[in-house]
PALO-564074 format. One record per residue: chain; residue number from 1; z, y, x of N, C-alpha, C in turn. Coordinates in steps of 0.001 Angstrom, whole numbers, plus 500000, padded with zeros to 6 digits. Example, Ala and Ser with C-alpha at 12.3 -4.5 7.8 and 13.67 -1.06 7.14 Angstrom:
BEGIN
chain_resi_n_z_n_y_n_x_ca_z_ca_y_ca_x_c_z_c_y_c_x
A_1_507800_494310_513190_507800_495500_512300_507800_496700_513200;
A_2_507080_497750_512850_507140_498940_513670_507870_500030_512900;
This chain:
BEGIN
chain_resi_n_z_n_y_n_x_ca_z_ca_y_ca_x_c_z_c_y_c_x
A_1_930938_149824_058396_929779_150276_057592_930151_151394_056682;
A_2_929306_152412_056563_929518_153535_055629_928949_153153_054295;
A_3_929837_152950_053322_929390_152534_052001_928977_153775_051192;
A_4_927844_153712_050473_927418_154812_049657_928315_154993_048440;
A_5_928486_156236_048007_929348_156495_046876_928638_156161_045578;
A_6_927327_156376_045549_926665_156268_044242_925189_156000_044400;
A_7_924654_154990_043719_923219_154736_043574_922952_154732_042076;
A_8_922201_155731_041626_921928_155868_040190_920904_154837_039720;
A_9_921057_154356_038506_920113_153470_037916_919464_154131_036678;
A_10_918133_154318_036721_917409_154791_035548_916961_153624_034734;
A_11_916965_153753_033392_916594_152658_032534_915149_152286_032641;
A_12_914280_153252_032770_912845_153009_032892_912220_154054_033782;
A_13_911007_153771_034251_910328_154647_035232_910088_156040_034703;
A_14_909900_156155_033385_909641_157453_032781_910861_158403_032876;
A_15_912045_157817_033036_913256_158581_033137_913462_159245_034506;
A_16_912728_158723_035506_912884_159268_036855_912369_160668_036895;
A_17_913157_161679_037385_912739_163066_037319_911805_163514_038415;
A_18_911157_162592_039084_910255_162906_040182_908860_162326_039918;
A_19_907870_163133_040084_906477_162685_039895_905841_162391_041237;
A_20_905246_161197_041362_904629_160851_042610_903292_161587_042724;
A_21_902964_161970_043993_901736_162704_044259_900710_161724_044819;
A_22_899594_161528_044160_898568_160587_044670_898071_160976_046051;
A_23_897869_159988_046886_897269_160151_048230_898172_160989_049145;
A_24_899451_161012_048898_900397_161744_049764_901382_160850_050416;
A_25_900971_159629_050734_901823_158685_051440_901688_158900_052937;
A_26_902781_159051_053648_902701_159339_055069_903133_158118_055956;
A_27_903792_157162_055339_904246_156035_056166_904377_154785_055291;
A_28_903972_153666_055882_904154_152365_055207_904457_151343_056270;
A_29_905493_150549_056042_905899_149547_056978_906583_148410_056311;
A_30_907241_147587_057106_907934_146412_056501_909072_146844_055603;
A_31_909662_148022_055878_910752_148538_055043_910300_148987_053690;
A_32_909051_149508_053586_908582_150114_052350_907668_151250_052628;
A_33_907839_152367_051889_906924_153509_052042_907711_154822_052022;
A_34_907083_155863_052599_907529_157241_052428_906375_158042_051835;
A_35_906628_158705_050712_905556_159448_050063_906114_160741_049469;
A_36_905204_161591_049119_905531_162911_048561_905748_162801_047044;
A_37_906811_163422_046548_907029_163521_045103_907336_164963_044766;
A_38_907254_165284_043482_907544_166621_043002_908566_166545_041882;
A_39_909584_167370_041956_910552_167394_040888_909927_167889_039591;
A_40_910051_167141_038524_909335_167467_037301_909735_168810_036682;
A_41_910976_169251_036923_911407_170490_036334_911246_171710_037240;
A_42_911566_171494_038522_911553_172627_039464_910301_172734_040284;
A_43_909486_171657_040303_908255_171551_041109_908512_171565_042607;
A_44_909757_171348_043000_910088_171278_044413_909443_170007_045022;
A_45_908814_170139_046182_908242_169028_046884_909292_168341_047733;
A_46_909395_167028_047537_910435_166240_048230_909777_164975_048811;
A_47_910534_164265_049601_910072_162957_050142_910791_161834_049427;
A_48_910070_160789_049117_910667_159593_048513_910505_158426_049477;
A_49_911608_157881_049901_911587_156687_050765_911917_155481_049873;
A_50_910959_154595_049724_911121_153456_048818_911233_152183_049675;
A_51_912328_151470_049504_912580_150269_050264_912145_149028_049488;
A_52_911534_148109_050203_911182_146813_049618_911861_145670_050390;
A_53_912549_145983_051467_913145_144905_052304_914331_144283_051551;
A_54_914619_143070_051957_915695_142319_051295_917090_142612_051899;
A_55_917103_143275_053052_918410_143543_053669_919065_144776_053045;
A_56_919719_144533_051924_920316_145634_051170_921423_146339_051970;
A_57_922053_145626_052907_923129_146229_053677_922600_147387_054549;
A_58_921370_147237_055094_920787_148295_055889_920438_149496_055039;
A_59_919956_149245_053826_919642_150341_052891_920876_151116_052524;
A_60_921944_150390_052197_923237_151025_051857_923816_151775_053044;
A_61_923583_151240_054238_924064_151905_055459_923374_153253_055606;
A_62_922056_153309_055425_921354_154574_055548_921854_155570_054522;
A_63_922036_155113_053268_922533_156016_052221_923930_156547_052596;
A_64_924780_155620_053098_926134_156008_053474_926173_157085_054534;
A_65_925301_156911_055574_925208_157909_056681_924740_159244_056141;
A_66_923664_159212_055335_923093_160469_054811_924087_161201_053929;
A_67_924912_160448_053189_925864_161082_052289_926920_161892_053057;
A_68_927267_161470_054274_928283_162196_055035_927716_163238_055964;
A_69_926385_163330_056037_925749_164297_056907_925224_165474_056122;
A_70_925662_166668_056481_925233_167904_055843_924942_168907_056948;
A_71_923733_168852_057466_923338_169685_058607_921905_170137_058425;
A_72_921611_171356_058772_920208_171884_058557_919154_171150_059339;
A_73_919529_170356_060353_918525_169647_061141_918640_168136_061023;
A_74_919212_167702_059878_919192_166291_059451_918701_166279_058039;
A_75_917749_165364_057725_917223_165323_056394_918347_165146_055381;
A_76_918191_165794_054235_919262_165818_053233_918938_164826_052115;
A_77_919977_164006_051802_919862_163085_050679_920060_163814_049390;
A_78_919042_163803_048524_919174_164431_047218_919707_163422_046215;
A_79_919181_162207_046272_919538_161162_045307_919126_159816_045800;
A_80_919892_158779_045446_919480_157391_045652_919440_156706_044307;
A_81_918388_155976_044021_918277_155397_042672_917468_154109_042689;
A_82_917654_153352_041632_916810_152195_041274_916400_152367_039838;
A_83_915442_151570_039443_914967_151542_038022_915226_150178_037440;
A_84_915923_150175_036289_916291_148863_035687_915063_148122_035204;
A_85_914108_148853_034647_912894_148202_034129_911690_148975_034666;
A_86_910781_148270_035331_909584_148934_035884_908336_148427_035268;
A_87_908410_147953_034039_907198_147571_033274_906372_146511_033973;
A_88_907028_145590_034643_906270_144479_035213_905644_144759_036554;
A_89_905929_145911_037149_905334_146273_038462_906140_145521_039534;
A_90_905553_144424_040006_906277_143536_040958_906553_144278_042268;
A_91_905643_145196_042659_905868_145870_043901_907113_146726_043908;
A_92_907433_147283_042712_908605_148134_042613_909848_147405_042155;
A_93_909736_146109_041930_910854_145321_041377_912059_145385_042299;
A_94_913153_145954_041842_914361_146017_042604_914359_147028_043751;
A_95_913352_147842_043846_913252_148793_044963_914345_149846_044854;
A_96_914943_150173_046013_915865_151268_046090_915085_152462_046680;
A_97_915244_153615_045995_914500_154830_046385_915478_155909_046866;
A_98_915137_156577_047959_915909_157727_048392_915055_158969_048225;
A_99_915576_159998_047626_914907_161276_047557_915488_162167_048629;
A_100_914619_162667_049505_915029_163407_050713_914448_164776_050708;
A_101_915216_165731_051221_914764_167132_051336_914805_167492_052818;
A_102_913751_168138_053357_912540_168643_052674_911405_167638_052825;
A_103_910303_167913_052180_909052_167219_052464_908445_167750_053739;
A_104_908405_166951_054783_907946_167407_056112_907130_166268_056743;
A_105_905850_166206_056449_905033_165096_056914_904624_165118_058368;
A_106_904838_166273_059053_904404_166417_060455_905557_166024_061362;
A_107_905288_165114_062264_906350_164597_063146_906171_165102_064581;
A_108_907249_165005_065344_907173_165340_066790_906191_164402_067459;
A_109_906121_163155_067002_905115_162222_067547_903689_162753_067425;
A_110_903384_163294_066245_902064_163856_066037_901833_165084_066929;
A_111_902857_165912_067071_902757_167095_067927_902469_166668_069362;
A_112_903153_165698_069858_903042_165290_071263_901677_164607_071524;
A_113_901196_163824_070575_900041_162971_070797_898744_163590_070324;
A_114_898787_164756_069708_897539_165410_069256_896716_165933_070436;
A_115_895435_166076_070203_894626_166828_071162_895086_168287_071170;
A_116_894810_169024_072198_895256_170430_072276_894680_171227_071116;
A_117_893442_170954_070699_892828_171677_069592_893529_171406_068286;
A_118_893770_170126_068030_894407_169748_066766_895874_170245_066713;
A_119_896564_170254_067848_897907_170768_067875_897899_172271_067600;
A_120_896934_172950_068139_896807_174423_067908_896543_174707_066449;
A_121_895793_173853_065774_895536_174022_064351_896809_173978_063528;
A_122_897717_173058_063937_898979_172892_063166_900075_173846_063631;
A_123_900040_174200_064915_901075_175036_065488_900421_176179_066256;
A_124_900054_177229_065540_899290_178307_066178_900106_179076_067209;
A_125_901393_178946_067192_902300_179596_068157_902234_178962_069511;
A_126_901708_177741_069596_901799_176944_070830_900638_177159_071748;
A_127_900957_177417_073009_899957_177511_074070_900579_176968_075338;
A_128_900031_175895_075924_900662_175289_077121_900850_176282_078230;
A_129_902035_176213_078834_902354_177118_079988_902773_178485_079602;
A_130_902883_178782_078309_903274_180139_077867_904769_180238_077716;
A_131_905395_181323_078218_906829_181542_078001_907175_181597_076526;
A_132_906273_182155_075690_906499_182200_074237_906644_180750_073700;
A_133_905744_179895_074117_905791_178508_073633_907046_177799_074156;
A_134_907360_178059_075430_908529_177465_076034_909790_177786_075237;
A_135_909895_179052_074834_911055_179493_074057_911143_178710_072757;
A_136_910002_178551_072068_909998_177820_070822_910377_176325_071036;
A_137_909896_175757_072142_910220_174370_072466_911727_174209_072750;
A_138_912267_175171_073501_913698_175092_073819_914551_175285_072579;
A_139_914037_176090_071655_914764_176296_070372_914754_174970_069555;
A_140_913651_174277_069569_913569_172969_068894_914577_171990_069532;
A_141_914602_172016_070873_915541_171139_071583_916979_171450_071182;
A_142_917302_172726_071105_918681_173138_070810_919074_172666_069384;
A_143_918161_172834_068448_918481_172430_067078_918646_170926_066983;
A_144_917823_170178_067713_918015_168697_067710_919336_168323_068346;
A_145_919658_169000_069457_920950_168690_070088_922126_169024_069146;
A_146_922011_170089_068374_923050_170431_067414_923189_169348_066364;
A_147_922061_168791_065915_922117_167723_064925_922781_166470_065486;
A_148_922453_166118_066725_923087_164971_067364_924570_165233_067572;
A_149_924913_166460_067987_926322_166812_068201_927092_166684_066882;
A_150_926462_167057_065796_927086_166957_064467_927371_165492_064164;
A_151_926418_164601_064400_926624_163190_064170_927699_162622_065071;
A_152_927660_162986_066369_928642_162465_067306_930040_162985_066964;
A_153_930118_164194_066422_931418_164748_066026_932049_163929_064905;
A_154_931241_163142_064219_931712_162250_063156_931678_160801_063598;
A_155_931552_160621_064925_931516_159280_065551_930347_158425_065043;
A_156_929275_159102_064608_928092_158370_064155_927034_158347_065284;
A_157_926598_157149_065619_925584_156965_066629_924255_156712_065941;
A_158_923209_157523_066251_921933_157399_065583_921264_156098_065967;
A_159_921187_155798_067260_920668_154553_067825_919150_154456_067963;
A_160_918399_155296_067286_916912_155178_067347_916270_156564_067319;
A_161_916695_157435_068249_916107_158739_068361_914781_158613_069121;
A_162_913702_159002_068477_912382_158949_069095_911503_159967_068400;
A_163_910350_160325_069001_909497_161366_068399_909080_161045_066943;
A_164_908896_159782_066604_908482_159472_065249_909606_159604_064235;
A_165_910843_159745_064708_911981_159910_063826_912469_161368_063825;
A_166_911595_162283_064298_911884_163696_064270_910804_164405_063486;
A_167_911157_165003_062385_910198_165730_061510_910176_167214_061972;
A_168_909029_167836_061790_908873_169253_062115_908457_169973_060799;
A_169_909447_170678_060234_909242_171397_059005_908626_172784_059266;
A_170_907607_173125_058515_906876_174397_058707_906449_174543_060183;
A_171_905626_173597_060655_905212_173589_062061_904413_174789_062536;
A_172_903844_175523_061589_903047_176699_062003_903880_177957_062177;
A_173_905164_177842_062028_906058_178995_062178_906777_178915_063520;
A_174_906930_180047_064235_907725_180018_065459_909185_179606_065219;
A_175_909624_179750_063981_910968_179318_063626_910953_177918_063046;
A_176_910089_177108_063565_909910_175685_063153_911268_174984_063117;
A_177_911445_174124_062096_912751_173470_061937_912587_171949_062178;
A_178_913168_171435_063265_913135_169978_063488_914247_169304_062658;
A_179_913988_168078_062237_914950_167320_061453_914997_165856_061929;
A_180_916221_165407_062217_916424_163988_062484_916273_163211_061188;
A_181_915628_162060_061242_915479_161228_060077_915636_159755_060477;
A_182_915487_158881_059505_915543_157423_059716_916851_156998_060382;
A_183_917907_157187_059629_919238_156814_060158_919687_155431_059683;
A_184_918694_154584_059345_918987_153274_058785_919706_152343_059750;
A_185_919533_152575_061085_920275_151740_062027_921472_152434_062633;
A_186_921733_153660_062140_922928_154373_062648_924181_153642_062280;
A_187_925262_153914_063046_926522_153252_062706_927681_154123_063218;
A_188_928838_153867_062685_930059_154459_063202_930364_153799_064526;
A_189_930470_154610_065577_930700_154039_066928_932134_153683_067121;
A_190_932376_152458_067560_933742_151988_067897_933641_151321_069232;
A_191_934481_151749_070197_934497_151121_071532_934734_149613_071384;
A_192_933853_148845_072024_933984_147405_071978_933308_146766_070791;
A_193_932746_147610_069901_932029_147094_068742_930726_146430_069126;
A_194_930232_145570_068240_928982_144847_068520_927784_145765_068388;
A_195_926714_145445_069111_925471_146234_069081_924289_145338_068922;
A_196_923389_145717_068023_922127_144995_067855_921056_145779_068601;
A_197_920659_145273_069779_919723_146031_070615_918315_146007_069998;
A_198_918047_145082_069093_916725_145028_068458_916493_146187_067512;
A_199_917569_146900_067118_917434_148049_066252_916833_149223_066924;
A_200_916810_149270_068240_916373_150436_069006_914921_150254_069473;
A_201_914200_151352_069620_912812_151281_070056_912763_150991_071557;
A_202_911906_149973_071933_911819_149461_073303_911599_150552_074359;
A_203_910667_151442_074072_910298_152459_075054_911492_153324_075467;
A_204_912350_153648_074482_913382_154638_074709_914760_154056_074894;
A_205_914863_152745_075091_916175_152127_075321_916847_152729_076561;
A_206_918134_153004_076459_918905_153452_077626_919107_152253_078549;
A_207_919316_152523_079881_919496_151440_080843_920540_150417_080428;
A_208_921653_150892_079905_922713_149991_079508_922255_149103_078324;
A_209_921398_149643_077470_920861_148858_076350_919886_147807_076864;
A_210_919074_148210_077865_918117_147264_078484_918872_146087_079067;
A_211_920044_146392_079668_920851_145341_080320_921732_144605_079332;
A_212_921674_144965_078046_922489_144341_076994_923956_144505_077292;
A_213_924339_145677_077805_925738_146038_078039_926226_146916_076916;
A_214_927523_147042_076795_928056_147945_075754_927519_149339_075980;
A_215_927059_149949_074920_926597_151351_075008_927444_152244_074097;
A_216_927505_153518_074446_928306_154438_073647_927412_155560_073135;
A_217_927999_156657_072748_927244_157751_072159_926233_158363_073152;
A_218_926459_158148_074453_925553_158719_075424_924208_158002_075440;
A_219_924103_156842_074803_922785_156212_074647_921868_157091_073791;
A_220_922451_157785_072805_921687_158746_072008_921209_159908_072890;
A_221_922067_160334_073847_921666_161428_074749_920505_160973_075588;
A_222_920478_159725_076048_919319_159215_076802_918077_159290_075963;
A_223_918120_158788_074721_916945_158785_073871_916464_160196_073578;
A_224_917404_161101_073323_917033_162525_073105_916405_163105_074364;
A_225_916934_162710_075541_916367_163191_076787_914963_162709_076996;
A_226_914641_161486_076558_913238_160995_076619_912356_161917_075791;
A_227_912783_162260_074601_912022_163158_073737_911842_164529_074380;
A_228_912927_165061_074968_912856_166361_075620_911876_166325_076768;
A_229_911886_165256_077564_910968_165142_078698_909512_165209_078237;
A_230_909187_164469_077173_907803_164490_076650_907480_165883_076102;
A_231_908435_166547_075499_908190_167903_075018_907915_168842_076155;
A_232_908638_168693_077263_908387_169524_078438_906996_169302_079010;
A_233_906594_168016_079042_905281_167712_079573_904198_168400_078789;
A_234_904304_168369_077462_903323_169027_076579_903452_170563_076741;
A_235_904673_171064_076839_904893_172506_076972_904213_173027_078231;
A_236_904241_172273_079274_903671_172776_080577_902157_172564_080651;
A_237_901642_171446_080164_900198_171174_080375_899489_170620_079181;
A_238_900098_170717_077980_899432_170209_076822_899224_168697_076853;
A_239_898092_168212_076316_897835_166802_076273_897825_166189_077672;
A_240_897328_166917_078653_897266_166382_080029_898684_166086_080542;
A_241_899635_166981_080229_901019_166762_080641_901636_165558_079985;
A_242_901316_165403_078694_901811_164202_077962_901241_162942_078617;
A_243_899942_162959_078944_899300_161779_079537_899869_161434_080899;
A_244_900167_162469_081705_900765_162219_083028_902078_161496_082893;
A_245_902899_161985_081978_904208_161336_081793_904073_159951_081237;
A_246_903149_159770_080286_902976_158498_079645_902505_157458_080672;
A_247_901566_157825_081506_901036_156873_082486_902092_156514_083556;
A_248_903081_157405_083758_904112_157116_084762_904951_155921_084406;
A_249_905045_155596_083118_905822_154407_082770_905028_153363_081984;
A_250_903777_153684_081678_903003_152773_080853_901608_152519_081387;
A_251_901398_152688_082683_900090_152484_083291_899866_151009_083534;
A_252_899000_150409_082737_898839_148947_082727_898355_148422_084095;
A_253_897383_149128_084688_896810_148588_085931_897793_148592_087095;
A_254_898864_149385_086981_899902_149421_087986_901075_148535_087635;
A_255_900915_147815_086517_901996_146869_086105_903251_147539_085575;
A_256_903114_148727_085066_904285_149441_084517_904753_148775_083206;
A_257_906064_148922_082954_906697_148133_081891_906617_148741_080508;
A_258_906116_149976_080423_906109_150716_079151_907509_150973_078630;
A_259_908444_151147_079556_909823_151474_079192_910363_152493_080208;
A_260_910796_153627_079699_911214_154706_080596_912352_154324_081485;
A_261_913334_153638_080987_914498_153244_081828_914051_152379_083001;
A_262_913112_151496_082788_912692_150557_083833_911734_151253_084809;
A_263_911141_152375_084433_910221_153097_085320_910761_154492_085620;
A_264_912102_154589_085658_912771_155879_085755_912300_156715_086950;
A_265_912147_156108_088106_911756_156869_089315_910389_157513_089129;
A_266_909410_156714_088647_908069_157245_088444_908070_158332_087367;
A_267_908837_158107_086302_908864_159073_085189_909425_160401_085646;
A_268_910542_160386_086367_911190_161609_086779_910323_162349_087834;
A_269_909659_161585_088649_908752_162206_089685_907622_162956_088972;
A_270_907063_162353_087948_905988_163032_087216_906507_164257_086469;
A_271_907702_164136_085877_908255_165302_085169_908565_166457_086153;
A_272_909066_166111_087320_909396_167135_088339_908113_167844_088751;
A_273_907025_167133_088957_905768_167733_089336_905274_168688_088269;
A_274_905428_168353_086984_905008_169232_085925_905863_170507_085866;
A_275_907138_170331_086096_908058_171512_086032_907990_172394_087249;
A_276_907384_171884_088349_907306_172671_089581_906120_173653_089566;
A_277_905231_173504_088567_904061_174381_088493_904422_175651_087757;
A_278_904871_176693_088502_905338_177907_087900_904535_179102_088354;
A_279_904497_180175_087500_903708_181357_087786_904577_182503_088336;
A_280_905887_182433_088172_906721_183532_088609_908096_182986_088990;
A_281_908902_183828_089665_910240_183415_090064_911114_183098_088853;
A_282_911023_183979_087814_911827_183714_086589_911389_182445_085895;
A_283_910131_182186_085851_909612_180970_085197_910021_179748_086010;
A_284_910001_179866_087332_910412_178763_088197_911883_178415_087933;
A_285_912746_179405_087757_914147_179147_087495_914333_178476_086145;
A_286_913607_178920_085114_913708_178318_083782_913221_176890_083839;
A_287_912124_176620_084560_911625_175285_084661_912600_174352_085385;
A_288_913245_174906_086425_914269_174121_087134_915451_173787_086243;
A_289_915892_174771_085441_916976_174527_084509_916598_173448_083480;
A_290_915357_173529_083034_914878_172554_082022_914831_171147_082661;
A_291_914339_171071_083866_914271_169779_084549_915661_169199_084803;
A_292_916570_170085_085260_917970_169630_085520_918625_169147_084257;
A_293_918359_169822_083134_918892_169363_081864_918446_167956_081521;
A_294_917132_167722_081557_916615_166393_081213_917090_165371_082248;
A_295_917137_165753_083520_917605_164830_084540_919045_164391_084244;
A_296_919860_165320_083811_921225_164961_083464_921330_164075_082197;
A_297_920401_164252_081310_920375_163425_080082_919823_162039_080396;
A_298_918990_161950_081448_918376_160660_081816_919044_160088_083052;
A_299_920313_160384_083242_921095_159746_084292_921239_158258_083964;
A_300_920834_157390_084873_920876_155961_084579_922300_155447_084453;
A_301_923243_156140_085022_924664_155756_084926_925226_156470_083692;
A_302_925513_155662_082665_925979_156289_081431_927360_156950_081593;
A_303_928096_156577_082613_929392_157193_082843_929295_158619_083324;
A_304_928240_158955_084027_928057_160344_084507_926935_161094_083750;
A_305_926304_160417_082814_925283_161074_081982_925925_162213_081155;
A_306_925157_163238_080939_925667_164351_080128_926089_163894_078734;
A_307_927130_164460_078177_927503_164295_076818_926791_165388_076026;
A_308_926768_165250_074708_925937_166129_073907_926407_167554_073936;
A_309_927715_167802_074070_928212_169174_074131_927799_169806_075455;
A_310_927638_169028_076517_927177_169564_077772_925682_169894_077693;
A_311_924944_169105_076942_923529_169371_076714_923396_170724_076008;
A_312_924195_170946_074987_924132_172203_074263_924495_173397_075174;
A_313_925472_173240_076004_925863_174325_076934_924705_174663_077850;
A_314_924030_173659_078371_922887_173898_079296_921710_174522_078559;
A_315_921528_174137_077301_920431_174731_076521_920746_176216_076265;
A_316_921986_176544_076036_922352_177985_075907_922025_178741_077167;
A_317_922313_178148_078323_921982_178766_079600_920475_178930_079755;
A_318_919737_177916_079354_918291_177959_079473_917685_179040_078589;
A_319_918154_179116_077351_917663_180137_076416_917976_181524_076944;
A_320_919193_181680_077506_919567_182997_078052_918674_183393_079204;
A_321_918365_182402_080036_917451_182661_081172_916075_183079_080674;
A_322_915603_182496_079569_914317_182824_079041_914194_184272_078647;
A_323_915312_184896_078323_915288_186322_077902_914894_187236_079077;
A_324_914978_186717_080291_914607_187504_081454_913202_187221_081963;
A_325_912517_186231_081341_911229_185809_081827_910083_186662_081294;
A_326_910299_187320_080154_909256_188107_079530_908651_187394_078390;
A_327_909453_187185_077313_908970_186472_076166_908415_187412_075111;
A_328_908103_188620_075507_907437_189563_074602_908307_189891_073408;
A_329_907701_189855_072222_908383_190276_071012_908905_189095_070200;
A_330_909062_187928_070878_909629_186800_070162_911064_187130_069734;
A_331_911403_186940_068497_912733_187244_067967_913713_186183_068450;
A_332_914679_186599_069265_915667_185648_069740_916987_185750_068998;
A_333_917045_186510_067924_918293_186741_067227_918859_185482_066610;
A_334_917972_184513_066325_918443_183288_065661_918738_182166_066669;
A_335_918738_182509_067944_919012_181499_068950_920532_181273_069012;
């Protein structure tokens, strides 16, 4: 377990340097809440994750992981604190709060599940089937892969990569910045170490996790590949593409299990059909490269599944190919 170096204790709530913003709560669950706060001196908008659960070890684990992660595509821990006296507010009694940067309430989950009109309102750069949009999507993929590579380089396994744990900062910009968040179940990976499979989201479990076998860092690659596949579906056909992929593993009338690993054949067949719809030779090649990338990430055999550095290498190849497709005046200098 990664132990946190420091959790600050304020004497009373008035000493906390962050002002809560009314009606700016974006998440509430058994763990607690995530809401918007503003630094009282700088006016910087930040996120505050407030825990109410009794499992203090999980809270400290998340703080410990965030303390050792310093990457532009992983949320940044500003401070962890508690308040010694909260004036009788039982809801806040003993709560541990994390201040995270940046405030980014829009998630990849929202991007994928929105109607095409609502998605266009938030992301004006996006248009299904457009090479411009594809380039932006591949850039998001690359930045996420870089974040996972950073964690894996420190032997940290995220364990719960899913669209709802990916934030999209400044979603209306073509230079949109994705951020991995919710590292509460992450752990330092040790071969032969124990694994709690209940910590991972059912839909995105890797095949070895479904079978309750030992899993390694490539289980993260599987989960990231699931996210990439859904992103490709939306990139190619918008909400219709997302629905086609979703029904391939979650169609109730066909008895589907609602788990990608268990419906792998149907899922990959649907993804292939979406990627085969191309307008030009250059686009067809890019689509094939994208499909091959995700196929390698979703290899059911974890021994031959791509490692994260191989994912990055293929994304470099994909982005390079996009430069020949006709992406107009999209600035590729930051790729």
